[in-house]
C-alpha positions as CSV (number, residue, x, y, z in Angstrom):
1,M,81.4,49.7,-15.7
2,A,81.0,53.0,-17.6
3,G,83.4,51.7,-20.3
4,S,81.1,48.8,-21.2
5,L,78.2,51.3,-21.4
6,F,80.2,53.4,-23.8
7,S,80.7,50.3,-26.0
8,V,76.9,49.6,-25.9
9,F,76.3,53.2,-26.9
10,I,78.7,53.0,-29.8
11,V,77.1,49.7,-31.0
12,L,73.6,51.1,-30.7
13,A,74.6,54.3,-32.5
14,V,76.1,52.3,-35.4
15,V,72.9,50.2,-35.6
16,A,70.8,53.3,-35.7
17,L,72.9,54.8,-38.4
18,V,72.8,51.7,-40.6
19,A,69.1,51.2,-40.1
20,A,68.5,54.8,-41.0
21,L,70.5,54.5,-44.1
22,L,68.6,51.4,-45.1
23,G,65.2,53.0,-44.4
24,F,64.2,51.2,-41.3
25,R,62.9,54.3,-39.4
26,G,61.4,52.4,-36.5
27,V,64.5,50.4,-35.7
28,A,66.7,53.5,-36.2
29,G,64.6,55.6,-33.8
30,L,64.5,52.8,-31.2
31,S,68.2,52.2,-31.4
32,A,68.9,55.9,-31.1
33,N,66.7,56.2,-28.0
34,F,68.5,53.3,-26.4
35,A,71.8,54.7,-27.3
36,K,70.9,58.0,-25.7
37,I,69.9,56.2,-22.5
38,A,73.1,54.2,-22.5
39,L,75.2,57.4,-23.0
40,V,73.5,59.3,-20.2
41,A,73.9,56.3,-17.8
42,A,77.5,56.0,-18.7
43,V,78.2,59.7,-18.2
44,I,76.4,59.6,-14.8
45,L,78.4,56.6,-13.7
46,F,81.6,58.2,-14.9
47,V,81.0,61.3,-12.9
48,L,80.0,59.4,-9.8
49,A,83.2,57.2,-10.1
50,F,85.2,60.4,-10.5
51,I,83.7,62.0,-7.4
52,F,83.9,59.0,-5.2
């Protein structure tokens, strides 16, 4: 489950990077925020899976 969230994080980070390079600041910021949320969720799930 955490692996799929990491792939979502990577896709959103790439979208944010490309949007920032093209000048779409709103899309880049939104994608970066969603990428941060996906990364935090993936790390939390990974730690919980490791503990249990």
